[in-house]
PyMOL Python script that loads the backbone (N, CA, C, O; Angstrom):
from pymol import cmd

cmd.read_pdbstr("""\
ATOM      1  N   LEU A   1     -66.049  40.729  33.297  1.00  0.00           N
ATOM      2  CA  LEU A   1     -64.657  40.738  33.671  1.00  0.00           C
ATOM      3  C   LEU A   1     -64.087  42.119  33.391  1.00  0.00           C
ATOM      4  O   LEU A   1     -64.462  42.763  32.412  1.00  0.00           O
ATOM      5  N   TYR A   2     -63.186  42.572  34.244  1.00  0.00           N
ATOM      6  CA  TYR A   2     -62.538  43.859  34.022  1.00  0.00           C
ATOM      7  C   TYR A   2     -61.336  43.698  33.108  1.00  0.00           C
ATOM      8  O   TYR A   2     -60.742  42.621  33.043  1.00  0.00           O
ATOM      9  N   THR A   3     -60.976  44.756  32.405  1.00  0.00           N
ATOM     10  CA  THR A   3     -59.801  44.705  31.536  1.00  0.00           C
ATOM     11  C   THR A   3     -58.541  44.510  32.366  1.00  0.00           C
ATOM     12  O   THR A   3     -58.445  44.979  33.501  1.00  0.00           O
ATOM     13  N   GLY A   4     -57.576  43.807  31.777  1.00  0.00           N
ATOM     14  CA  GLY A   4     -56.299  43.564  32.437  1.00  0.00           C
ATOM     15  C   GLY A   4     -56.325  42.461  33.476  1.00  0.00           C
ATOM     16  O   GLY A   4     -55.359  42.318  34.226  1.00  0.00           O
ATOM     17  N   ARG A   5     -57.367  41.693  33.552  1.00  0.00           N
ATOM     18  CA  ARG A   5     -57.469  40.597  34.527  1.00  0.00           C
ATOM     19  C   ARG A   5     -57.190  39.263  33.841  1.00  0.00           C
ATOM     20  O   ARG A   5     -57.227  39.164  32.614  1.00  0.00           O
ATOM     21  N   ALA A   6     -56.913  38.253  34.636  1.00  0.00           N
ATOM     22  CA  ALA A   6     -56.619  36.923  34.091  1.00  0.00           C
ATOM     23  C   ALA A   6     -57.395  35.867  34.867  1.00  0.00           C
ATOM     24  O   ALA A   6     -57.706  36.042  36.045  1.00  0.00           O
ATOM     25  N   TYR A   7     -57.697  34.785  34.192  1.00  0.00           N
ATOM     26  CA  TYR A   7     -58.343  33.643  34.829  1.00  0.00           C
ATOM     27  C   TYR A   7     -58.005  32.392  34.032  1.00  0.00           C
ATOM     28  O   TYR A   7     -57.505  32.476  32.910  1.00  0.00           O
ATOM     29  N   ALA A   8     -58.280  31.238  34.617  1.00  0.00           N
ATOM     30  CA  ALA A   8     -57.959  29.969  33.975  1.00  0.00           C
ATOM     31  C   ALA A   8     -59.233  29.225  33.597  1.00  0.00           C
ATOM     32  O   ALA A   8     -60.177  29.149  34.383  1.00  0.00           O
ATOM     33  N   LEU A   9     -59.249  28.684  32.395  1.00  0.00           N
ATOM     34  CA  LEU A   9     -60.355  27.849  31.942  1.00  0.00           C
ATOM     35  C   LEU A   9     -59.981  26.386  32.104  1.00  0.00           C
ATOM     36  O   LEU A   9     -58.825  26.003  31.922  1.00  0.00           O
ATOM     37  N   THR A  10     -60.962  25.581  32.446  1.00  0.00           N
ATOM     38  CA  THR A  10     -60.794  24.131  32.443  1.00  0.00           C
ATOM     39  C   THR A  10     -61.971  23.540  31.671  1.00  0.00           C
ATOM     40  O   THR A  10     -63.031  24.157  31.566  1.00  0.00           O
ATOM     41  N   ALA A  11     -61.775  22.359  31.144  1.00  0.00           N
ATOM     42  CA  ALA A  11     -62.839  21.719  30.377  1.00  0.00           C
ATOM     43  C   ALA A  11     -62.860  20.227  30.675  1.00  0.00           C
ATOM     44  O   ALA A  11     -61.826  19.612  30.936  1.00  0.00           O
ATOM     45  N   THR A  12     -64.050  19.665  30.630  1.00  0.00           N
ATOM     46  CA  THR A  12     -64.233  18.234  30.798  1.00  0.00           C
ATOM     47  C   THR A  12     -65.043  17.729  29.615  1.00  0.00           C
ATOM     48  O   THR A  12     -66.101  18.274  29.300  1.00  0.00           O
ATOM     49  N   LEU A  13     -64.553  16.707  28.974  1.00  0.00           N
ATOM     50  CA  LEU A  13     -65.251  16.099  27.843  1.00  0.00           C
ATOM     51  C   LEU A  13     -66.099  14.945  28.379  1.00  0.00           C
ATOM     52  O   LEU A  13     -65.594  14.085  29.100  1.00  0.00           O
ATOM     53  N   ARG A  14     -67.382  14.928  28.030  1.00  0.00           N
ATOM     54  CA  ARG A  14     -68.300  13.882  28.506  1.00  0.00           C
ATOM     55  C   ARG A  14     -69.056  13.273  27.335  1.00  0.00           C
ATOM     56  O   ARG A  14     -69.290  13.929  26.320  1.00  0.00           O
ATOM     57  N   ASP A  15     -69.437  12.000  27.493  1.00  0.00           N
ATOM     58  CA  ASP A  15     -70.243  11.348  26.464  1.00  0.00           C
ATOM     59  C   ASP A  15     -71.720  11.666  26.685  1.00  0.00           C
ATOM     60  O   ASP A  15     -72.064  12.422  27.593  1.00  0.00           O
ATOM     61  N   ALA A  16     -72.577  11.099  25.871  1.00  0.00           N
ATOM     62  CA  ALA A  16     -74.011  11.385  25.935  1.00  0.00           C
ATOM     63  C   ALA A  16     -74.638  10.981  27.273  1.00  0.00           C
ATOM     64  O   ALA A  16     -75.716  11.465  27.618  1.00  0.00           O
ATOM     65  N   TYR A  17     -73.978  10.107  28.021  1.00  0.00           N
ATOM     66  CA  TYR A  17     -74.500   9.650  29.303  1.00  0.00           C
ATOM     67  C   TYR A  17     -73.875  10.370  30.493  1.00  0.00           C
ATOM     68  O   TYR A  17     -74.154  10.030  31.643  1.00  0.00           O
ATOM     69  N   GLY A  18     -73.032  11.361  30.220  1.00  0.00           N
ATOM     70  CA  GLY A  18     -72.412  12.126  31.295  1.00  0.00           C
ATOM     71  C   GLY A  18     -71.120  11.549  31.811  1.00  0.00           C
ATOM     72  O   GLY A  18     -70.548  12.077  32.764  1.00  0.00           O
ATOM     73  N   ASN A  19     -70.639  10.470  31.202  1.00  0.00           N
ATOM     74  CA  ASN A  19     -69.379   9.871  31.625  1.00  0.00           C
ATOM     75  C   ASN A  19     -68.204  10.703  31.114  1.00  0.00           C
ATOM     76  O   ASN A  19     -68.178  11.116  29.954  1.00  0.00           O
ATOM     77  N   VAL A  20     -67.233  10.943  31.997  1.00  0.00           N
ATOM     78  CA  VAL A  20     -66.040  11.690  31.606  1.00  0.00           C
ATOM     79  C   VAL A  20     -65.194  10.824  30.685  1.00  0.00           C
ATOM     80  O   VAL A  20     -64.944   9.654  30.975  1.00  0.00           O
ATOM     81  N   ILE A  21     -64.754  11.406  29.571  1.00  0.00           N
ATOM     82  CA  ILE A  21     -63.856  10.704  28.653  1.00  0.00           C
ATOM     83  C   ILE A  21     -62.574  11.522  28.515  1.00  0.00           C
ATOM     84  O   ILE A  21     -62.606  12.747  28.632  1.00  0.00           O
ATOM     85  N   PRO A  22     -61.461  10.862  28.271  1.00  0.00           N
ATOM     86  CA  PRO A  22     -60.186  11.592  28.193  1.00  0.00           C
ATOM     87  C   PRO A  22     -60.234  12.688  27.128  1.00  0.00           C
ATOM     88  O   PRO A  22     -60.710  12.474  26.013  1.00  0.00           O
ATOM     89  N   ALA A  23     -59.733  13.857  27.497  1.00  0.00           N
ATOM     90  CA  ALA A  23     -59.712  14.997  26.576  1.00  0.00           C
ATOM     91  C   ALA A  23     -58.299  15.173  26.040  1.00  0.00           C
ATOM     92  O   ALA A  23     -57.676  16.217  26.230  1.00  0.00           O
ATOM     93  N   ASP A  24     -57.804  14.145  25.372  1.00  0.00           N
ATOM     94  CA  ASP A  24     -56.459  14.215  24.802  1.00  0.00           C
ATOM     95  C   ASP A  24     -56.406  15.309  23.749  1.00  0.00           C
ATOM     96  O   ASP A  24     -57.293  15.406  22.901  1.00  0.00           O
ATOM     97  N   GLY A  25     -55.377  16.122  23.804  1.00  0.00           N
ATOM     98  CA  GLY A  25     -55.203  17.173  22.815  1.00  0.00           C
ATOM     99  C   GLY A  25     -56.095  18.378  23.025  1.00  0.00           C
ATOM    100  O   GLY A  25     -56.353  19.119  22.077  1.00  0.00           O
ATOM    101  N   LEU A  26     -56.575  18.597  24.247  1.00  0.00           N
ATOM    102  CA  LEU A  26     -57.427  19.744  24.539  1.00  0.00           C
ATOM    103  C   LEU A  26     -56.647  21.035  24.321  1.00  0.00           C
ATOM    104  O   LEU A  26     -55.573  21.222  24.892  1.00  0.00           O
ATOM    105  N   ILE A  27     -57.192  21.929  23.489  1.00  0.00           N
ATOM    106  CA  ILE A  27     -56.574  23.236  23.273  1.00  0.00           C
ATOM    107  C   ILE A  27     -57.646  24.320  23.283  1.00  0.00           C
ATOM    108  O   ILE A  27     -58.810  24.073  22.969  1.00  0.00           O
ATOM    109  N   PHE A  28     -57.224  25.514  23.648  1.00  0.00           N
ATOM    110  CA  PHE A  28     -58.097  26.686  23.648  1.00  0.00           C
ATOM    111  C   PHE A  28     -57.564  27.679  22.626  1.00  0.00           C
ATOM    112  O   PHE A  28     -56.353  27.775  22.427  1.00  0.00           O
ATOM    113  N   ALA A  29     -58.458  28.417  21.977  1.00  0.00           N
ATOM    114  CA  ALA A  29     -58.056  29.425  20.993  1.00  0.00           C
ATOM    115  C   ALA A  29     -59.086  30.545  20.971  1.00  0.00           C
ATOM    116  O   ALA A  29     -60.224  30.363  21.404  1.00  0.00           O
ATOM    117  N   THR A  30     -58.679  31.706  20.463  1.00  0.00           N
ATOM    118  CA  THR A  30     -59.593  32.835  20.313  1.00  0.00           C
ATOM    119  C   THR A  30     -59.280  33.590  19.035  1.00  0.00           C
ATOM    120  O   THR A  30     -58.154  33.559  18.540  1.00  0.00           O
ATOM    121  N   ASP A  31     -60.278  34.260  18.514  1.00  0.00           N
ATOM    122  CA  ASP A  31     -60.088  35.147  17.368  1.00  0.00           C
ATOM    123  C   ASP A  31     -60.600  36.543  17.722  1.00  0.00           C
ATOM    124  O   ASP A  31     -60.904  37.348  16.841  1.00  0.00           O
ATOM    125  N   SER A  32     -60.690  36.813  19.017  1.00  0.00           N
ATOM    126  CA  SER A  32     -61.277  38.048  19.507  1.00  0.00           C
ATOM    127  C   SER A  32     -60.210  38.992  20.056  1.00  0.00           C
ATOM    128  O   SER A  32     -59.297  38.544  20.749  1.00  0.00           O
ATOM    129  N   PRO A  33     -60.306  40.292  19.760  1.00  0.00           N
ATOM    130  CA  PRO A  33     -59.353  41.244  20.329  1.00  0.00           C
ATOM    131  C   PRO A  33     -59.612  41.554  21.813  1.00  0.00           C
ATOM    132  O   PRO A  33     -58.760  42.157  22.465  1.00  0.00           O
ATOM    133  N   ALA A  34     -60.759  41.156  22.350  1.00  0.00           N
ATOM    134  CA  ALA A  34     -61.090  41.449  23.746  1.00  0.00           C
ATOM    135  C   ALA A  34     -60.334  40.564  24.729  1.00  0.00           C
ATOM    136  O   ALA A  34     -60.091  40.969  25.866  1.00  0.00           O
ATOM    137  N   VAL A  35     -59.958  39.352  24.300  1.00  0.00           N
ATOM    138  CA  VAL A  35     -59.255  38.423  25.184  1.00  0.00           C
ATOM    139  C   VAL A  35     -58.096  37.757  24.445  1.00  0.00           C
ATOM    140  O   VAL A  35     -58.093  37.631  23.220  1.00  0.00           O
ATOM    141  N   ALA A  36     -57.116  37.338  25.241  1.00  0.00           N
ATOM    142  CA  ALA A  36     -56.029  36.500  24.727  1.00  0.00           C
ATOM    143  C   ALA A  36     -56.091  35.204  25.512  1.00  0.00           C
ATOM    144  O   ALA A  36     -56.469  35.213  26.683  1.00  0.00           O
ATOM    145  N   VAL A  37     -55.725  34.081  24.887  1.00  0.00           N
ATOM    146  CA  VAL A  37     -55.768  32.795  25.573  1.00  0.00           C
ATOM    147  C   VAL A  37     -54.592  31.943  25.123  1.00  0.00           C
ATOM    148  O   VAL A  37     -54.221  31.946  23.949  1.00  0.00           O
ATOM    149  N   THR A  38     -54.013  31.218  26.066  1.00  0.00           N
ATOM    150  CA  THR A  38     -52.968  30.257  25.718  1.00  0.00           C
ATOM    151  C   THR A  38     -53.634  28.937  25.365  1.00  0.00           C
ATOM    152  O   THR A  38     -54.808  28.732  25.671  1.00  0.00           O
ATOM    153  N   ALA A  39     -52.899  28.049  24.728  1.00  0.00           N
ATOM    154  CA  ALA A  39     -53.442  26.735  24.364  1.00  0.00           C
ATOM    155  C   ALA A  39     -53.887  25.967  25.607  1.00  0.00           C
ATOM    156  O   ALA A  39     -54.766  25.109  25.521  1.00  0.00           O
ATOM    157  N   GLY A  40     -53.285  26.267  26.767  1.00  0.00           N
ATOM    158  CA  GLY A  40     -53.632  25.591  28.011  1.00  0.00           C
ATOM    159  C   GLY A  40     -54.822  26.186  28.745  1.00  0.00           C
ATOM    160  O   GLY A  40     -55.260  25.623  29.748  1.00  0.00           O
ATOM    161  N   GLY A  41     -55.364  27.318  28.273  1.00  0.00           N
ATOM    162  CA  GLY A  41     -56.568  27.881  28.873  1.00  0.00           C
ATOM    163  C   GLY A  41     -56.372  29.085  29.772  1.00  0.00           C
ATOM    164  O   GLY A  41     -57.313  29.475  30.464  1.00  0.00           O
ATOM    165  N   ALA A  42     -55.185  29.699  29.796  1.00  0.00           N
ATOM    166  CA  ALA A  42     -54.979  30.910  30.582  1.00  0.00           C
ATOM    167  C   ALA A  42     -55.495  32.095  29.768  1.00  0.00           C
ATOM    168  O   ALA A  42     -54.956  32.411  28.708  1.00  0.00           O
ATOM    169  N   VAL A  43     -56.536  32.743  30.271  1.00  0.00           N
ATOM    170  CA  VAL A  43     -57.190  33.845  29.557  1.00  0.00           C
ATOM    171  C   VAL A  43     -56.807  35.162  30.211  1.00  0.00           C
ATOM    172  O   VAL A  43     -56.798  35.279  31.436  1.00  0.00           O
ATOM    173  N   THR A  44     -56.487  36.157  29.379  1.00  0.00           N
ATOM    174  CA  THR A  44     -56.214  37.510  29.844  1.00  0.00           C
ATOM    175  C   THR A  44     -57.133  38.459  29.082  1.00  0.00           C
ATOM    176  O   THR A  44     -57.206  38.410  27.854  1.00  0.00           O
ATOM    177  N   THR A  45     -57.836  39.324  29.819  1.00  0.00           N
ATOM    178  CA  THR A  45     -58.700  40.303  29.160  1.00  0.00           C
ATOM    179  C   THR A  45     -57.838  41.460  28.679  1.00  0.00           C
ATOM    180  O   THR A  45     -56.943  41.918  29.389  1.00  0.00           O
ATOM    181  N   GLN A  46     -58.119  41.933  27.448  1.00  0.00           N
ATOM    182  CA  GLN A  46     -57.266  42.952  26.849  1.00  0.00           C
ATOM    183  C   GLN A  46     -57.988  44.234  26.479  1.00  0.00           C
ATOM    184  O   GLN A  46     -57.397  45.312  26.544  1.00  0.00           O
ATOM    185  N   ALA A  47     -59.235  44.143  26.099  1.00  0.00           N
ATOM    186  CA  ALA A  47     -59.962  45.323  25.639  1.00  0.00           C
ATOM    187  C   ALA A  47     -61.441  45.169  25.968  1.00  0.00           C
ATOM    188  O   ALA A  47     -61.946  44.054  26.101  1.00  0.00           O
ATOM    189  N   ILE A  48     -62.118  46.280  26.094  1.00  0.00           N
ATOM    190  CA  ILE A  48     -63.552  46.263  26.361  1.00  0.00           C
ATOM    191  C   ILE A  48     -64.267  45.654  25.155  1.00  0.00           C
ATOM    192  O   ILE A  48     -63.992  46.014  24.011  1.00  0.00           O
ATOM    193  N   GLY A  49     -65.176  44.741  25.423  1.00  0.00           N
ATOM    194  CA  GLY A  49     -65.926  44.093  24.350  1.00  0.00           C
ATOM    195  C   GLY A  49     -66.323  42.684  24.729  1.00  0.00           C
ATOM    196  O   GLY A  49     -66.291  42.309  25.901  1.00  0.00           O
ATOM    197  N   ARG A  50     -66.694  41.913  23.735  1.00  0.00           N
ATOM    198  CA  ARG A  50     -67.148  40.534  23.930  1.00  0.00           C
ATOM    199  C   ARG A  50     -66.083  39.620  23.345  1.00  0.00           C
ATOM    200  O   ARG A  50     -65.724  39.749  22.175  1.00  0.00           O
ATOM    201  N   GLY A  51     -65.577  38.698  24.153  1.00  0.00           N
ATOM    202  CA  GLY A  51     -64.530  37.793  23.707  1.00  0.00           C
ATOM    203  C   GLY A  51     -65.025  36.365  23.597  1.00  0.00           C
ATOM    204  O   GLY A  51     -65.785  35.894  24.443  1.00  0.00           O
ATOM    205  N   ARG A  52     -64.592  35.679  22.552  1.00  0.00           N
ATOM    206  CA  ARG A  52     -64.978  34.285  22.326  1.00  0.00           C
ATOM    207  C   ARG A  52     -63.747  33.406  22.467  1.00  0.00           C
ATOM    208  O   ARG A  52     -62.703  33.674  21.872  1.00  0.00           O
ATOM    209  N   VAL A  53     -63.884  32.343  23.269  1.00  0.00           N
ATOM    210  CA  VAL A  53     -62.819  31.357  23.418  1.00  0.00           C
ATOM    211  C   VAL A  53     -63.395  30.007  23.010  1.00  0.00           C
ATOM    212  O   VAL A  53     -64.470  29.619  23.467  1.00  0.00           O
ATOM    213  N   VAL A  54     -62.674  29.294  22.146  1.00  0.00           N
ATOM    214  CA  VAL A  54     -63.111  27.985  21.664  1.00  0.00           C
ATOM    215  C   VAL A  54     -62.215  26.915  22.264  1.00  0.00           C
ATOM    216  O   VAL A  54     -60.990  27.021  22.212  1.00  0.00           O
ATOM    217  N   ALA A  55     -62.828  25.881  22.834  1.00  0.00           N
ATOM    218  CA  ALA A  55     -62.106  24.712  23.348  1.00  0.00           C
ATOM    219  C   ALA A  55     -62.303  23.576  22.347  1.00  0.00           C
ATOM    220  O   ALA A  55     -63.425  23.302  21.921  1.00  0.00           O
ATOM    221  N   ARG A  56     -61.200  22.918  21.976  1.00  0.00           N
ATOM    222  CA  ARG A  56     -61.270  21.803  21.021  1.00  0.00           C
ATOM    223  C   ARG A  56     -60.579  20.573  21.608  1.00  0.00           C
ATOM    224  O   ARG A  56     -59.479  20.655  22.154  1.00  0.00           O
ATOM    225  N   ALA A  57     -61.257  19.434  21.479  1.00  0.00           N
ATOM    226  CA  ALA A  57     -60.693  18.161  21.933  1.00  0.00           C
ATOM    227  C   ALA A  57     -61.473  17.019  21.309  1.00  0.00           C
ATOM    228  O   ALA A  57     -62.693  17.104  21.165  1.00  0.00           O
ATOM    229  N   GLY A  58     -60.798  15.978  20.948  1.00  0.00           N
ATOM    230  CA  GLY A  58     -61.462  14.782  20.454  1.00  0.00           C
ATOM    231  C   GLY A  58     -62.370  15.020  19.264  1.00  0.00           C
ATOM    232  O   GLY A  58     -63.402  14.360  19.141  1.00  0.00           O
ATOM    233  N   GLY A  59     -62.016  15.945  18.386  1.00  0.00           N
ATOM    234  CA  GLY A  59     -62.849  16.219  17.226  1.00  0.00           C
ATOM    235  C   GLY A  59     -64.083  17.041  17.527  1.00  0.00           C
ATOM    236  O   GLY A  59     -64.932  17.221  16.653  1.00  0.00           O
ATOM    237  N   ARG A  60     -64.200  17.541  18.738  1.00  0.00           N
ATOM    238  CA  ARG A  60     -65.346  18.353  19.141  1.00  0.00           C
ATOM    239  C   ARG A  60     -64.877  19.755  19.514  1.00  0.00           C
ATOM    240  O   ARG A  60     -63.699  19.970  19.801  1.00  0.00           O
ATOM    241  N   ALA A  61     -65.800  20.697  19.506  1.00  0.00           N
ATOM    242  CA  ALA A  61     -65.483  22.072  19.899  1.00  0.00           C
ATOM    243  C   ALA A  61     -66.680  22.673  20.628  1.00  0.00           C
ATOM    244  O   ALA A  61     -67.831  22.330  20.358  1.00  0.00           O
ATOM    245  N   ASP A  62     -66.385  23.564  21.544  1.00  0.00           N
ATOM    246  CA  ASP A  62     -67.428  24.316  22.236  1.00  0.00           C
ATOM    247  C   ASP A  62     -66.889  25.714  22.506  1.00  0.00           C
ATOM    248  O   ASP A  62     -65.680  25.942  22.486  1.00  0.00           O
ATOM    249  N   THR A  63     -67.802  26.644  22.759  1.00  0.00           N
ATOM    250  CA  THR A  63     -67.433  28.048  22.896  1.00  0.00           C
ATOM    251  C   THR A  63     -67.851  28.588  24.254  1.00  0.00           C
ATOM    252  O   THR A  63     -68.915  28.246  24.770  1.00  0.00           O
ATOM    253  N   VAL A  64     -67.007  29.430  24.824  1.00  0.00           N
ATOM    254  CA  VAL A  64     -67.342  30.192  26.029  1.00  0.00           C
ATOM    255  C   VAL A  64     -67.140  31.663  25.672  1.00  0.00           C
ATOM    256  O   VAL A  64     -66.207  32.014  24.950  1.00  0.00           O
ATOM    257  N   TRP A  65     -68.021  32.516  26.185  1.00  0.00           N
ATOM    258  CA  TRP A  65     -67.963  33.945  25.907  1.00  0.00           C
ATOM    259  C   TRP A  65     -67.589  34.700  27.169  1.00  0.00           C
ATOM    260  O   TRP A  65     -67.990  34.320  28.269  1.00  0.00           O
ATOM    261  N   ALA A  66     -66.823  35.765  27.010  1.00  0.00           N
ATOM    262  CA  ALA A  66     -66.443  36.627  28.129  1.00  0.00           C
ATOM    263  C   ALA A  66     -66.813  38.061  27.775  1.00  0.00           C
ATOM    264  O   ALA A  66     -66.468  38.548  26.699  1.00  0.00           O
ATOM    265  N   SER A  67     -67.510  38.731  28.674  1.00  0.00           N
ATOM    266  CA  SER A  67     -67.813  40.146  28.496  1.00  0.00           C
ATOM    267  C   SER A  67     -66.792  40.946  29.287  1.00  0.00           C
ATOM    268  O   SER A  67     -66.685  40.797  30.504  1.00  0.00           O
ATOM    269  N   VAL A  68     -66.043  41.791  28.596  1.00  0.00           N
ATOM    270  CA  VAL A  68     -65.005  42.597  29.227  1.00  0.00           C
ATOM    271  C   VAL A  68     -65.546  44.020  29.353  1.00  0.00           C
ATOM    272  O   VAL A  68     -65.897  44.660  28.361  1.00  0.00           O
ATOM    273  N   VAL A  69     -65.604  44.501  30.606  1.00  0.00           N
ATOM    274  CA  VAL A  69     -66.213  45.802  30.883  1.00  0.00           C
ATOM    275  C   VAL A  69     -65.202  46.725  31.579  1.00  0.00           C
ATOM    276  O   VAL A  69     -64.245  46.251  32.192  1.00  0.00           O
ATOM    277  N   PRO A  70     -65.419  48.035  31.483  1.00  0.00           N
ATOM    278  CA  PRO A  70     -64.525  48.943  32.192  1.00  0.00           C
ATOM    279  C   PRO A  70     -64.837  48.923  33.684  1.00  0.00           C
ATOM    280  O   PRO A  70     -65.979  48.710  34.092  1.00  0.00           O
ATOM    281  N   GLN A  71     -63.809  49.148  34.486  1.00  0.00           N
ATOM    282  CA  GLN A  71     -64.012  49.207  35.912  1.00  0.00           C
ATOM    283  C   GLN A  71     -64.556  50.589  36.260  1.00  0.00           C
ATOM    284  O   GLN A  71     -64.069  51.593  35.740  1.00  0.00           O
ATOM    285  N   GLY A  72     -65.544  50.649  37.121  1.00  0.00           N
ATOM    286  CA  GLY A  72     -66.129  51.938  37.464  1.00  0.00           C
ATOM    287  C   GLY A  72     -67.174  51.808  38.544  1.00  0.00           C
ATOM    288  O   GLY A  72     -67.339  50.746  39.144  1.00  0.00           O
ATOM    289  N   ARG A  73     -67.874  52.891  38.784  1.00  0.00           N
ATOM    290  CA  ARG A  73     -68.937  52.929  39.789  1.00  0.00           C
ATOM    291  C   ARG A  73     -70.234  53.310  39.117  1.00  0.00           C
ATOM    292  O   ARG A  73     -70.255  54.032  38.120  1.00  0.00           O
ATOM    293  N   ILE A  74     -71.300  52.816  39.678  1.00  0.00           N
ATOM    294  CA  ILE A  74     -72.631  53.171  39.192  1.00  0.00           C
ATOM    295  C   ILE A  74     -73.289  54.031  40.270  1.00  0.00           C
ATOM    296  O   ILE A  74     -73.345  53.640  41.436  1.00  0.00           O
ATOM    297  N   ALA A  75     -73.771  55.171  39.882  1.00  0.00           N
ATOM    298  CA  ALA A  75     -74.441  56.066  40.823  1.00  0.00           C
ATOM    299  C   ALA A  75     -75.885  56.296  40.360  1.00  0.00           C
ATOM    300  O   ALA A  75     -76.170  56.354  39.163  1.00  0.00           O
ATOM    301  N   ALA A  76     -76.767  56.424  41.318  1.00  0.00           N
ATOM    302  CA  ALA A  76     -78.169  56.690  40.983  1.00  0.00           C
ATOM    303  C   ALA A  76     -78.750  57.658  41.992  1.00  0.00           C
ATOM    304  O   ALA A  76     -78.384  57.646  43.167  1.00  0.00           O
ATOM    305  N   VAL A  77     -79.645  58.484  41.528  1.00  0.00           N
ATOM    306  CA  VAL A  77     -80.344  59.427  42.397  1.00  0.00           C
ATOM    307  C   VAL A  77     -81.830  59.188  42.219  1.00  0.00           C
ATOM    308  O   VAL A  77     -82.326  59.070  41.099  1.00  0.00           O
ATOM    309  N   GLU A  78     -82.524  59.118  43.324  1.00  0.00           N
ATOM    310  CA  GLU A  78     -83.954  58.853  43.251  1.00  0.00           C
ATOM    311  C   GLU A  78     -84.747  60.090  43.535  1.00  0.00           C
ATOM    312  O   GLU A  78     -85.978  60.052  43.517  1.00  0.00           O
TER     313      GLU A  78
END
""", "prot")
cmd.dss("prot")
cmd.show_as("cartoon", "prot")
cmd.util.cbc("prot")
cmd.orient("prot")
């Protein structure tokens, strides 16, 4: 992801058999300076680096990682 961009996260909570279960109280959080996130899952990239976002619901938690890179061009000569 490039710096200064935004995207939305969504999450689905499933049981061991793959059945969707209500995700009451689903919240997102981060402790990373590379990204900012609202409790509803709106993520904004802020700095170059690796950002961690944690989703919590129903006593469970899972993590998604975002790599924030500078925008640029790659050139090669053969």
